[in-house]
Structures are given as structure tokens and as C-alpha cells.
TORBA-748118 format. One line per field, with one value per residue: chain; x negated, y negated, z of N, C-alpha, C in turn. Coordinates in steps of 0.2 Angstrom, whole numbers. Layout:
# residues N
chain = A|...
n_xx = X|...
n_yy = Y|...
n_zz = Z|...
ca_xx = X|...
ca_yy = Y|...
ca_zz = Z|...
c_xx = X|...
c_yy = Y|...
c_zz = Z|...
END
This chain:
# residues 205
chain = A|A|A|A|A|A|A|A|A|A|A|A|A|A|A|A|A|A|A|A|A|A|A|A|A|A|A|A|A|A|A|A|A|A|A|A|A|A|A|A|A|A|A|A|A|A|A|A|A|A|A|A|A|A|A|A|A|A|A|A|A|A|A|A|A|A|A|A|A|A|A|A|A|A|A|A|A|A|A|A|A|A|A|A|A|A|A|A|A|A|A|A|A|A|A|A|A|A|A|A|A|A|A|A|A|A|A|A|A|A|A|A|A|A|A|A|A|A|A|A|A|A|A|A|A|A|A|A|A|A|A|A|A|A|A|A|A|A|A|A|A|A|A|A|A|A|A|A|A|A|A|A|A|A|A|A|A|A|A|A|A|A|A|A|A|A|A|A|A|A|A|A|A|A|A|A|A|A|A|A|A|A|A|A|A|A|A|A|A|A|A|A|A|A|A|A|A|A|A|A|A|A|A|A|A
n_xx = -71|-80|-83|-85|-78|-65|-62|-62|-51|-41|-40|-37|-24|-17|-18|-10|2|5|6|17|27|27|31|44|50|48|57|69|71|67|54|51|56|50|36|19|20|32|30|20|27|36|28|22|10|-2|-1|-14|-21|-16|-22|-35|-35|-28|-28|-17|1|2|-9|-5|6|1|-8|1|8|-1|-3|10|12|2|6|18|12|6|17|21|10|11|19|12|7|17|23|32|36|49|54|45|48|61|58|50|60|67|57|55|68|67|56|60|71|65|56|63|60|47|51|59|51|43|50|62|62|63|54|39|22|9|-5|-22|-26|-16|-14|-24|-19|-8|-12|-12|2|5|-3|5|17|12|11|24|26|18|23|35|30|25|37|43|34|37|50|60|70|70|64|64|58|44|41|53|62|56|58|72|76|69|76|89|87|82|92|102|95|93|106|109|99|101|114|126|135|146|159|159|160|149|142|142|133|120|121|127|118|108|116|119|107|104|114|110|98|103|109|98|92|99|95|85|79
n_yy = -58|-43|-26|-16|-22|-24|-10|-6|-14|-9|4|2|-4|7|16|9|9|23|25|17|23|35|32|28|39|49|43|43|55|64|72|86|88|79|79|81|82|77|64|60|62|51|40|42|49|62|75|79|67|60|68|64|54|57|71|79|79|77|69|58|53|51|40|30|29|24|11|6|6|-2|-15|-16|-17|-29|-38|-36|-41|-54|-60|-62|-74|-81|-88|-85|-69|-63|-71|-67|-54|-55|-61|-51|-40|-46|-47|-34|-30|-38|-32|-19|-22|-29|-19|-6|7|10|10|20|31|30|32|39|50|67|77|78|75|87|85|86|74|69|67|57|47|42|33|19|16|20|10|-1|2|1|-13|-17|-10|-16|-29|-27|-23|-35|-42|-36|-39|-52|-52|-46|-31|-24|-12|-3|9|6|13|19|8|2|13|13|1|1|12|7|-4|3|11|2|-3|8|13|3|4|17|16|16|7|4|2|-11|-27|-30|-43|-47|-39|-41|-51|-46|-37|-46|-53|-43|-40|-51|-51|-40|-45|-55|-47|-41|-52|-54|-45|-50|-53
n_zz = -130|-127|-134|-124|-113|-118|-120|-107|-102|-109|-104|-91|-92|-98|-87|-78|-84|-84|-70|-67|-75|-69|-56|-58|-64|-53|-44|-50|-56|-47|-37|-40|-53|-60|-71|-77|-91|-94|-91|-100|-112|-111|-112|-123|-125|-125|-113|-110|-110|-99|-89|-89|-81|-69|-58|-56|-52|-39|-36|-43|-36|-24|-26|-30|-18|-9|-15|-14|0|4|-1|6|19|18|18|31|38|35|45|56|61|67|82|93|99|97|87|78|76|70|58|53|51|41|31|28|23|11|5|2|-7|-17|-22|-25|-31|-26|-12|-11|-14|-3|8|6|-3|-4|-6|-1|-6|-9|-9|-4|1|7|22|26|17|23|32|30|30|44|50|47|53|66|68|69|81|90|90|96|108|113|114|124|134|135|141|134|131|143|154|143|132|121|109|107|105|94|84|84|79|66|61|59|50|40|36|31|20|12|9|0|-10|-14|-20|-12|-8|-15|-11|-8|-16|-29|-30|-17|-9|-6|2|12|17|22|32|40|45|52|62|69|74|83|92|98|104|115|124|132|149
ca_xx = -72|-84|-80|-84|-73|-59|-60|-60|-45|-36|-40|-33|-17|-15|-17|-5|8|6|8|24|31|28|35|51|53|49|63|76|72|65|48|51|58|45|30|14|22|38|27|17|32|39|24|20|3|-2|-3|-21|-23|-15|-26|-41|-34|-26|-29|-11|6|1|-14|-2|10|-4|-10|7|10|-6|-1|16|11|-3|11|22|9|5|23|21|5|13|23|8|5|23|21|36|37|56|55|41|52|66|55|48|65|69|52|57|73|64|51|65|75|61|53|67|57|42|54|62|46|39|55|68|60|64|49|32|16|5|-12|-27|-27|-10|-15|-27|-15|-3|-15|-9|9|4|-5|11|21|9|12|31|26|14|28|40|27|24|43|44|30|41|56|65|70|68|64|65|51|43|42|61|65|54|61|79|76|67|82|94|85|81|99|105|92|94|113|109|95|105|120|131|138|151|165|159|159|141|139|142|129|113|123|129|111|105|120|119|100|105|118|105|93|107|110|92|90|103|91|81|81
ca_yy = -51|-38|-20|-13|-25|-22|-3|-6|-17|-4|10|0|-5|14|19|6|12|30|24|14|28|41|29|28|46|51|40|44|62|68|75|93|88|75|83|77|82|72|57|59|61|45|35|44|51|69|77|79|60|59|72|61|49|60|79|82|74|75|63|52|51|48|33|26|28|19|5|4|5|-8|-21|-16|-19|-36|-41|-36|-45|-61|-63|-62|-81|-84|-88|-81|-62|-62|-74|-63|-48|-57|-62|-44|-37|-49|-45|-26|-30|-41|-27|-14|-24|-30|-13|0|13|11|11|27|36|30|33|43|56|73|82|75|77|92|83|86|67|66|65|50|43|38|28|12|16|20|4|-5|4|-2|-20|-17|-8|-21|-35|-24|-23|-42|-44|-33|-43|-59|-52|-42|-24|-22|-5|2|12|2|17|20|2|2|18|11|-5|4|16|2|-8|8|14|-3|-4|15|12|-2|7|23|14|19|2|3|-1|-19|-31|-31|-49|-48|-33|-43|-56|-41|-35|-52|-55|-37|-40|-57|-48|-35|-49|-58|-42|-40|-58|-53|-40|-54|-54
ca_zz = -126|-130|-135|-118|-109|-121|-119|-100|-101|-112|-99|-85|-94|-99|-81|-75|-88|-81|-63|-68|-78|-64|-51|-61|-64|-46|-40|-54|-58|-41|-37|-43|-60|-64|-73|-81|-98|-95|-90|-106|-117|-111|-114|-130|-125|-123|-106|-109|-109|-92|-85|-89|-75|-63|-59|-55|-51|-32|-36|-45|-31|-19|-28|-30|-11|-7|-18|-11|7|4|-2|12|25|17|20|38|41|34|50|63|63|71|89|98|97|95|80|73|75|66|51|51|48|34|26|27|18|5|1|-1|-12|-23|-24|-24|-33|-21|-6|-12|-14|3|14|5|-7|0|-7|0|-10|-6|-10|2|3|10|29|26|14|27|37|29|33|51|53|46|59|72|68|72|88|94|91|101|115|115|116|131|139|135|144|131|131|150|155|137|129|115|103|105|102|87|80|83|74|60|58|58|44|34|34|27|13|9|6|-6|-15|-17|-23|-8|-6|-20|-8|-7|-22|-30|-28|-9|-6|-4|8|18|20|26|38|45|48|57|68|73|78|88|98|101|108|121|129|137|156
c_xx = -75|-80|-79|-79|-66|-57|-58|-53|-39|-35|-36|-26|-14|-13|-11|2|10|9|15|29|33|32|43|54|53|55|69|77|71|58|47|52|54|38|25|17|28|36|24|22|35|35|20|13|3|-4|-10|-24|-22|-20|-33|-41|-33|-26|-22|-6|5|-4|-10|3|6|-6|-4|9|5|-5|5|15|6|2|15|18|7|11|23|16|7|17|19|7|11|22|25|37|44|57|51|45|58|64|53|54|67|64|53|62|71|60|56|69|71|57|57|64|51|45|57|57|43|44|61|67|60|58|42|27|12|-3|-16|-28|-21|-11|-18|-23|-10|-6|-13|-2|9|2|1|16|18|10|19|30|23|19|33|37|26|31|45|40|34|48|61|65|68|69|65|58|50|43|49|64|63|57|69|80|74|73|87|93|85|88|102|102|93|101|113|105|98|112|126|135|144|158|165|157|151|138|139|136|123|115|124|123|108|109|120|112|100|109|114|101|97|108|104|90|94|100|87|83|80
c_yy = -46|-31|-16|-16|-24|-15|-3|-8|-12|2|8|-1|2|17|16|8|19|29|22|19|33|38|30|35|50|49|42|52|67|71|81|93|83|80|79|77|77|65|55|58|54|39|36|45|58|70|77|72|58|62|69|56|52|68|82|77|72|69|57|49|48|41|28|24|23|12|2|2|-1|-15|-21|-19|-27|-40|-41|-41|-53|-64|-64|-69|-84|-83|-84|-74|-60|-65|-70|-57|-49|-57|-55|-40|-40|-47|-38|-26|-32|-36|-22|-16|-26|-24|-7|6|15|13|18|32|36|33|38|49|62|78|79|79|82|91|84|79|64|63|58|45|39|33|21|11|16|13|-2|-4|1|-9|-21|-15|-13|-27|-33|-25|-30|-44|-42|-37|-50|-58|-48|-35|-21|-15|0|4|9|6|18|14|1|6|16|6|-3|8|12|-1|-3|10|9|-3|3|15|8|2|13|22|17|13|0|1|-8|-22|-32|-37|-51|-43|-36|-48|-51|-39|-40|-53|-49|-38|-46|-55|-44|-40|-53|-53|-41|-46|-57|-49|-44|-55|-61
c_zz = -130|-130|-128|-113|-111|-120|-111|-98|-103|-107|-93|-86|-95|-92|-77|-78|-85|-75|-63|-70|-72|-58|-52|-61|-57|-43|-44|-54|-51|-42|-41|-50|-64|-65|-77|-89|-99|-95|-97|-112|-117|-113|-121|-131|-124|-116|-105|-107|-101|-87|-84|-83|-69|-64|-59|-53|-43|-32|-38|-39|-25|-20|-28|-23|-8|-9|-15|-4|8|4|4|18|25|19|28|41|40|40|57|65|67|78|93|95|94|88|75|71|70|59|48|48|41|29|24|22|11|1|-2|-7|-19|-26|-23|-25|-28|-14|-6|-11|-7|9|13|1|-2|-1|-7|-4|-5|-6|-3|4|7|17|29|22|18|32|36|31|40|54|52|52|66|73|71|80|92|95|96|108|117|117|123|136|140|138|140|132|138|151|149|135|122|109|101|103|95|82|79|78|67|57|56|51|38|32|30|20|9|6|0|-11|-18|-19|-19|-5|-11|-17|-7|-14|-23|-28|-21|-6|-3|2|14|21|25|32|43|49|54|63|72|77|84|94|101|106|115|126|133|144|158
END
């Protein structure tokens, strides 16, 4: 590997370290308490170094959000080859839970963080998230065409399902399941998702 390639790799590794550290601090400390200085201190670089990569912490949060929503959308896209809409919906719910459990810090920033970024890129930055939601909405629409959710509004059904699953994983991510033994918590999420799906299948006319 030549000097140019090595320097490029080092830059990419440092950028990844900055993003990983920022993700963790945003999730644990909150947006307002996370600063460029606190990130720099943790990775043992000067704040000036971070500014070579990102103009401010909004730019950091924006890039993290794009990466997170891109992974999230890929999980959703993985169910599109399933033939039956109701089976597609079941798998989508499972993929949602899987993503949240495997990427709790990302999920926290995407759907729980109470202090959204103020970057001028914010509006366009949610395009990926909106397209992921559209996948859910399209599946619900297909379920309606297949006889489920009779006389129900597709957006209301999609929002209801999203709220249910979001509530479950948020309780897990924010450690609000302490009344249940730790070894049972993931099983509870899985079984609760299956219960919801059983209820949904009852809506077919």
C-alpha cells in the first residue's frame, strides 16, 4: 500500500471513529450535552481535527442519521420479495425489531432523541426515512387489497402498527423492562410481535 492510500485509509478510519463516538454520546448524553469538544476529548484529538471533517455537531448528526436510515431501509427492502402481503407485514415487523435491537444507539437517534438537528440539510435528510415508511404503507395498502383491514385508512393502520412496535423496542432500548428477567426480554419482544400479527390476521374479511 502506497503513502497516498495509507493516508486515505487513516482519514476514513478517523472519520468512522468520530461518527461512532458521536453516535454513542448523542445517545447517552443527549444532543445538547454532546459537544465537538467532548467528542474530541474521548477520541484524544483536538476539536480542530474534528472540524476538518464536520462543520458542526448538526453535520455529524445528519451524517449519522443518513447512515442509520439507509441501514433501516435495507432491512425493510429485504421483505419485498415475499409474495403474500400479510406475510410481508409480519416479516417487516420482525425486521424492525431486529434493527432496533442490533442498533440501539442508531434507533435512539432516529426515533427517540428529543432534540432534532437544526442543519439546513435536515429536510432532505429525512427522505430515506420517508421512503422506508412508504414501504410499510405500500404493504398495508396491498393487505387492504387482499381483504385485510376492511374500511380502514391505510395511513392510520400503518401508524398504529408502527406505534405498537416502536413502543416495544423503545421500552427495551431505554431499559424500561426491568420488571421482567433480562433473559426473557428479547423473547417477550418476539412473542409480542407475533401476538400483534395474529391479531392483524383476524382483520381479513
